[in-house]
N, C-alpha and C positions, 0 to 999 in steps of 0.2 A: 322079453315081453313086458316085464315090470318096468324096465328102463323106458320103453316106448310109452307106457301109460304115464310115467312120471313126467316125461317131456311134454306130452299132450296136455296134462293137467297144468303144468307150469305155463305153457303158451296160452291156454284158456284163461288162466288167472290174470296174466299180463294184459290180455285183451280186455277183460272185464274191468280191470283197474284203469286202463287207458280210457275206455269209454266213460267210466264214471267220473274221471277227472277232467275230461274235455268239456269246454263251454258249449252252451246251446246256441251261441252266435259268435260272430267275429267282427272286429273293427280294424280298418286299415286307414291310417292318416295319409293325406297327400303330401304333407310336409311336417316331419317331426320337429323341425327347427326353422325359424324365420328371423330376418333382421328388419327392424322397423324404426321409424322416427316416433318420438313421443306424440301423443294426441293424433295419431294416424291409425285409421281402421285397417286391420289385416283380415283377410279371408283365408281360412284353411278348410279343406274338404275332408269329410270322413265317410268312407264306404262301410256300411253296416250290412251284414249278411246273416239271415236266419238259418241256422243249421239244425233247428229242432224239427221234429216230425209234424208239428202242428203250427198253425199261425200264432204269432206272438206279438205283444206290444213291448216296446223298449223305451224306458224313461231316460231322458238325457239331461245333463246339467253340467255347468262349468265351475271350476274352482280357480279363482284368479287372485293375484296379489291385491293388497289393499288399494283402494281408490281406482282400480282398473275397471273398465266397463267391457261387457261382452254379451253375446246372445247366441243361443242355439235353440231350435224348436224343442219344446218340452217332451214330446213323445213321437214315436213312429211305429206303425203297425205293418208287419211283413208276414206274408204267407210262408209256408215251409219252402226253403230253398231260395226265397226271394232276397234281393239286395237293393239298396238305394243309397244314393250319395246325398249327404246332409252338409250344408254350409255352416261354418262356425265363424263368427265375427268377434274379434278381440282388438281392443284399443288400449295401448299403454297410456297411463296418465298418472299424475298431472304432467303438464308440458315441461316442467323443469326437472323431471325425474332423472336420477343419476344414471349415466350410461353403464350398463352391465347386462348380464343375462338373467332373465326371470323365467319362472316356470308356471305354465297354465296346464290344467288337467281337464280332459273331457271324461265324464263318468257316465256309463251306460249300464242299466239294470234291466234284466228280463222280468216281465210281469208274471210269467208262468213258473220258470225254474228258479228265479231269484239270483241267477248268475250275474256277476258284476265284472265289468272290464273297464280299466282306466287307460286312457290314451294320453301320454305325456307330450306337451308341446313346449320347447325351449324358444324363448323370444329374446333376441339380443337388441338392445336399444342403443341409439346413438344420440349425440348432441346435434340434432339437425337444425334447430332454431333455439339460439341461446345468446343472451347479451349480458355482459357484466359491467359493473361500475366500480372503479378504483379511486377512492378519495384520497388515499395516502394516509389521512387521519380524519377522524370524525368530529374533532373539536378544533375550532379556530378562534383566535383572538383578533378582533377588528377594532382599529382606532377610528372613532367618528370623524376625526379631522384629516385622516390620511387616505387619499384617493387610491394610491397604488396598492395599499395594503388590503383592499377590498376585492381583489381579483385572485381566484384560486384555480389551479389546474385540476382537471378531472380526466381520467383515462377511461374511454369506452372501448370494449372489445367484443366483436362478434365472434363468439366461440362456436357458432353453428357451421353448417356446410354450405349455405347458400347466401348470395348477396341480398341484403335487405336494407330498407330505409327505416330509420328509427326517429320518432318524435321525442323531443326533450322538453321537460317542463318542471316547474316547482309549484309548491302550494302557497307561495308568498309573493305578493306584488312587488316587494322591493329586492327580490333576488331572482335572477334569470340567467340562462345560459347565453354564451356568445353566439351560438347557433341554435335555431329552433328545431333543426333536423339534420341528421347526418346519414350518409349512405356508406355502408361497410360491406366489403366482400367477406366470404367465409374466412375466419381466423385473422381478420384484419382489425387493427386498433387505431384509435385517433384521439388526440388531445383536444379538449374543449375547455373553455373558461367558465367558471361560475362567478358571476359578478354580483356583489352585494352592495346595495345603495340604500341603507336605512335612513329614514327621515329623522329629523331632530326629535329628541326625547325618547329614543328607542334604546337607551342604555340598559344593559342587562343581558341575560342568556336567553337565546331564542333557538328553537328547533326548526329546521327547514327540511321538508321532505322533497327529495329528488326523484323524478320518474322518467324512465326511458321505455318506450313502447314501440314495438314493430308495427309498421303500417300494413303488413301483409301476412303476419303469422301470429301465433300466440306468445312469442318471445317478449318478455318484459323484465324489468329490474327496477328496484327501488332502494334508496339509501337515505339515511337521515344524518344531517350534519348539524352539530350544535355550535352556535356562534355567540361569542361573548363580545358584545358591543360596549366599548369603553370610551370615555372622554380622556384621552391619554395625556393631553397637555394642559389641563386645568390645574391651578394650585391656589392655596390660600396662605396669607401671611398674617401673623399676629405679633405685636410688640409686647414685651414684658421685661421688667427690670432684671438685671442679672441675679440669678439665684432666687427668683420669685416666680410663682405660678400665676400671678395676676395678669389678666388679659387687658391690654391697652389698645385694643383695636377700635374702641368707641371713638367716633369722630368728635372733634372739638367744635364749639360754637363759632359762628362767623363773627369774629370781633377783631377789627383792625388794630386795636390797641394791644392785643396779645402779642408776645414775642414770636417770631417765626422760628421753626425748628427744621434743621436739615440733618441728614444722616451722613456722617463722615465715612471715609472708605472703610469697609468692613475688614476684620482681621482675615477673613477668607474671601479672596476675590471671586471665587466661584464655588458652587456646591452641587453635588448630585444627590438625588433623593429617589428611593424606591417607590413604586406606585402605592398609594394609600397609606404610606408610612411617614410619620412626622420627622423632620430634621431640624436641628438647631443651627443658627448662624449668629455669631457674636459681632458686635460693633459698638459704636458710640454715637450719641445724639448731641448736637451742638445747637444751643439756643442763641438766637441773635435778636437783641432788643432793637426794634426799629426806632425807638426814641432815645437811643443811647447818646447820640451827638446832635441835638437839635440846633445848636448855634451854627453848625456847618451849613445847614440849609439857609439860615438867615444871611450869612455872608455872601453866599452865591446869589441870593435874590438881590442884595444891595449892588453887587458888581454888575448884574444884568441891567438894573435900572440906570446906573451911571453910564454905561455904554450906550443905552438907548438915547438918553438925554444928550450925550455928546454928539451922536449922529444927527439928531434934530437940529442942534445949534449950528453944526457945520453946513447943513443944507440951507438954513435960513440966511446965514451970513454969505454963503456962496452966491 
């Protein structure tokens, strides 16, 4: 008899504990996990059932990863034993989000009992629309005088799943792509040329912003390339006596009586110099006095006169 009473008491206690721990409502998600493209809206349905003896209002909210957007109606009222399906809208963002699995949570709270239930939704994202730019290097040296040295290769890759057309542009009038647009299939890449045509007087370092934008989706990419434009083949020459720092590059006055000066063959037939670095070259100057032998000019003049007179005489006597 005592054993029967103990068993009945234990069963009654378990029932009471079970009723006390049970929630006054229930939530059932249509899809606990979904796959999605970034910036694409997803709809998940939630069935909410009121298990309480009275009508109740349930407050609904969403907990989402940073920058994501979503919506669920803020509350729903159900009579005892009633149920209703509520749509949930979730959009992974931004469009360039890393492909991985993220977690969203639907939270429902009873207005009467204060019971709370959380529904977990796992959302796996893919690279559905994604374009990348590979410059190889973001710093380039350009010679103002060299045409071929102003063309650089750029690799574009469609890392998304779908074929798309992309528009190419720069923020500089004197730099442009060889193609204004390219069409790429999913996971396809293509080489294009970046052509730099700086006008005169543009020496120095300049930043060029490159942009690639899809014509049909949110996929886009941008890169900055720094270009150092130089006058590669300019040079200056200054004359100075050996062992002296005196500059002799000043021009001489235009005086025909001054002796002419020529440079004899230098000790170094050729010389190489680093950009923007001075280099020395040694040689000798030879001065030639134009008035050194004035009698030679007089003799030549006399001979010419004699020849002319002789020709005149022969013509007359002939």
